[in-house]
N, C-alpha and C positions, 0 to 999 in steps of 0.2 A: 542350440542358440541359432537362431537366424543368422546368418553371415553380415545382414545390414538390416535391424530390425527397423520396421515402419512403427511411426509415433503418428495419430490425428490427435492434435490438440484443438480441444473444442472450447467456447466460450461463450456465454451469451452477455457478457460486459464487456466492450471494449471502447478503445477512443472512438469518437472525440468526447465521450464521458470523462470528467477530470477526475482521477482518484489515484490511491497507490496501486491498487491492483493492474489498473489499467495502462499505468506508466511501466510499471514491474515488466507486465505480460509484452508490451513493444520492445523494450530493453533486450528481453529475452529473444525474441523472435528475431530481432536484427543481429543479435551476436550468433543464433542458429544460423542465419541468411549467409553472414559472410562466413561461417566454419562450415558449409555445405560439404566441401570437398573432403575435410579430414574429421568429421565427426563421428563417422561411422553411422550414422543415423539417416534414413530415408525420411524427412518431415513434412507433414503437413498441418494445415491450419485452416479451421471452421470458424468464421467471425461472424457476428449477429445478424447485420441487415446491410444496406445501401450505405448508410450514414457511416460505416467505418470502411469504406473501401479505400479511400486516400490514405489509409493507413495502412494497406496491407500490398503495398507495391514492391513484392520483393523479389529477387533475381532466381532465387533458387528454391522458395517453399512454394508449392501449388497452395493456391487458397480456393475457399468454397464458401459461397454466401449462404447463411443458413436462414435468411429470407423470414426473421422472426420480427415482429413489432408487439407493443403494448402487454399487458400482462390478463391473461384470461385462461380457462380451460381450453378453448380452440386454440391457443398459441400454443399449448403443452402439445398438443397431439398433432399440429404443424410441425413442432420442432422433431417429436418422435418420427413423424414419418421422413422428414428430410434426412435425419440422422440414419435410418434404416437404409434409404438410398446410398448416402456415401459410404456406408460401412460395406455393403455389397461391390460398390465401385473401388475404393481403397482396400478393402480387406486388411486392415491394420493389424499386428500384432499387438498395439496398446493403443489405447485410448486415453487421453490425459485432459481431465476436466478440470474448472476450476472453482467449484462449491459442489457441496452435497446436493442441494435442490436450488434450482430444478435439474442443472446438468448433470449431475451424478443418476440421480432417477432416472431421467430422460435417456442417459447413454446406455443405462443398463437394460432397460425395456428395449430401447433399438437394437442392442446386441441379440437379445432374446427372438425379437420378431426376425431379424434379419439371416438368423441363423449362422451368425459370426462369431468365431471363439476369441473374440479380442480380448486381452487382460486390462481390467479398468483402474486406473489411476486417478486419484481426486487429488486436488491441492486444496486446503483451507487457508483463505487469506482473513477469515475474522469472523463475518456475521453468521454463517451456516452453520458454528459448533458453538455459539455462545448465547446466553442469556443473562442480561442485566435487569432485574425486574424494577431496581429503583430508578433506571433511567427513564423510559426502557430502552434495550437494545439489545439485539439478537434475533435469531430466526426461531430459537426453540422455545416459544413461550407456550406452547398448547400441546397437548398429547398427541394430535395428530402431527405436529412437527416432528415432535422426539421419537416418534413412532415410525415415521418415513427416513429420519436420520439412521436409525438402527437397521433397517431395511437395506439403506445404501452401504453403509460402513461394513455391515456382514460380509458383503460381495465385491468390495475391493481386494485387489491385489496388491495395494499399497495406499497410506493415507499418509501425505505430505502434508507439513504443517511450516508455519513460518518462523516460529518460534518454540521455546520450550514451555511457554505458559499457554500456546495453542496446541501443543502436544497433547497437555493435561485435558483440556479440554475436547480433544477428539477422543480421548479415552473413556470421557463422562458420557460422549456422545455415541459410544458404543463400539469404538474400533478394539479391535483386539491389541495390546501396547506391542506387538512383536510386528505387527505390519504400519506401525507409526514411523515415519522418519522425518528429522527435521532439516529443512534446507532452507536457510537463512534468505530473504531478500537481499538485493544489492545495488549498488549503482555503477554506472559508467566508471570506469577509473581509467589512469593517465594511458592514452592512444586510444581508447575506444571511443567510438562515435556516439552521440547523444541526437536521438531524432528531434528533439526539443531546439537544436540550433540551426534546423535545416528550414528553410522557408518553405519547403514543399508539404511540409507537415505541420505548420504553425497552427496553434490554436489562439481561440481569441482570449486577448488578455490586456488589462491595463497597462499603462507604464507611470507608475507614480513618480512622484519627485522626492527623495529622501535625502537631506542635507546632514552633514555633520553637526550634533548640537556644539554648543560653547562650552558647557560643562554638564556632561552626560553621557548616555550610552542610547543606542537607537536598539529597541527592542521590536523581534517579527515575530509572528504567529501565522502561519499558513493554515488553514483549516475552514472547514465550514461553521456555520452556527448551530447545527444539530447540539443535542442536549450532551450527548456523549462526549463531545468534544471540550466541554467544560469551560469555555473562554470566559464565562462570568466570574471563574476563580481567580483567571489573570486580569480582568478587570479589578475586582477587589485586592489583589494584590498592589496593584498600581495604585489604589487609594491608601491602603496601611502604609507604603513606602514614600508616599506624595512628598513628603519633606524631606527625604534622604537620598534622593534621586536627581538631584539639580534639576537641568531642564531635558532631562529624559523624556523621550517619544516610544510610544508603542505604536506599530502599525499592525493591523489586523485586515484580513483578505475577505471577511464575511462581508456577505451582500445580499441584496435582496429582503425579502417580508421577514426571515428567520434572524436577520440582522437587525431589525428594529430595535426587539426587547433589550438585546445588548448596548445600543445607543442608546436608549433610556436609563439603563442602568449606569453608565459611564456618567451622564448627565445627574443624575440622583448622586452618585458617590464623589462629584465634584472634579472628575478627571476627564471630562470632555475634550478639554483644552491640551491634554497631552495624550488623547487614544485617536488616531486618524484610522477611518475604515478606506480603504484604498481599492476594493473591489477584487475580483479573481485576477492572479498572476500567473504566467505561465511562461516556459521558454525563456527567451534572453532577458525580458522582463523580469520574469524569476531569480533568475541567476543574478543580475546588478541588485535586486533585493537582498539578497543573502552577502554581497560583498559592502554592500552600504551600511548593514547592519553588525552590531557589536556581539548581539545574543539573541538566540533562537529560541523560542520556548514552545513545548508542546505540553499543554496541562490537561491532556484527556482522562476522563475516568477508565477508559482502556484502550489500548493499541494492541493490536495483533503483532505488529512489528514496530513501527514507528518510523518507517521508510522516510517520511519527510525530516525527521532529526538526523538520519544517516546523510541525507543530502545536504543539509547545512552543514555539518562536519565537512563534507568533500569541500565545501567552498571556503573553509575556515572560520565558520560563524561558530562562537561558543555556545553549547546547548546546553538548557536547563529543562529538564524533562520530568515527566510522571514516572511513579514507581510501578503503575500496573500495567501488566500484560509484557509483551514482548521486549520493551525498550532496554531492559538489564542485561538480554543477552549480547550488546554490542557498547552500551553505556555505563561506565563504572564510576561510583561518585567520588569524586574528587581526583580522578585519575585523567578522563578525558571528558568530564562534562560535570554536571551538579543533578543532583535528583530531589523530588519533593512530594509528599502525598497528596493526591487530586483534591483532598477535602481540606487543605489546609492551606488558605491563602496567607497567612503570617508566616509560614515557613519559604513560601515560594517569593514574598518581598524580601525576606532575610537573604535568600539567595541573589536576588536582584541587586539589595543593596551590596551586598559581597563584592559582585562583578563590577559594581558600579565605582568602588572604593580602590578596586585592586587590578589595576591593567595589566600587572605582570601573570596574576592569576588568569586571568581573559586569555593571555597569549599563551601560557603554558598549556591550557586545555583544549585551546584551537588547534595547537600544535598536534597534541595527540590525537583528537579528533579527526585531523586529516589523516595520519598514518593509521587511524581503525578504518576511515571509509576505505582507504586502497585496500584493506584486507578484505572487505566485503564488496569485491568487484561482481559486475554482471560475469564476466570470464569464469570465477569460480562458481556463481550458480550455475551456469549452463555445464561446466564440467561435472558436477555433482548430478545434475539430470541425466547425463550420457550415460554414467555409471550406473545409475537406477535403472534406464529404459533397457541397459544390457542385462542387467540381473533379471530383470522381470520377463526379457526376451526369452530366457533359458527354457 
């Protein structure tokens, strides 16, 4: 084994794009940066383009601009050419990418062209090994995508997934079961810095005003308006429970053209006065929303992990979440949260009414949720990656 294995992490998506994958990568990178002296890993990071530069100001991690933009065949060739240059420059023991396509495919092609025998590790965060035809959601909707996924998975040294549900998806995509490792996502724990509180890395955000209801609960859902996020079921649940929730309010962060059908749905269902669309919230504004709300709801048809629900737990917000996907790896029904089927607005309504009527239940679930979030710390995530890097470098 190399005395200090070198790792090049590659991603074609990063901040300022807002999403669970981007936030998780930033938290991981910041942790590696702080722990550079004792991690035993020589770590490098290749980011997408100039837009991400402000979020890559590390003290101990060399960074490289992949200079990619847009979506085209030309972009793919440019990415491969840039990777060939970086591989010859760094000659890493391991290249760690964060999707099968295009990242994994381009890395494997670049290794071959560069004549560099790096071991390639891919982490799947959701889209790249999933196909849900009824939504539709995922990258594996045609035979070409499925074929390319198998080409990549059969050449990986290891395939990391962020949940057990994703491990099953990876196996279906062609990865040998013995190469699949589950490393759950995490959130900054006590004493760990969070870039979202740093003014130098602030993201655009609204600052909603959320007041305590006189007789009700504040319910929060942070998600886009994409169909896979299933916000319509949450609005339907508010309509079902309307007369049983006092003056409770639902706060949604959906915005833009995709939110318009949801606003029309709220009007049709007679809950426009109890559903407020607050726009995108990040950083300190997001943390304030967690603290101001009693319940966080994640109604998605599928979540690879459900990072935003874990983050809500960290701030002491009681979580109600979908049974589909990876959420069940950290949320246990009746222990640290409540769960429901995404096609069942009546079941979600029942869960919300139970939490409204039973403050002690909310407190108990929230307390256990905080304890859960502390176990899923970024430090633990990085420790698991370091062990895997050392194993692969043998």
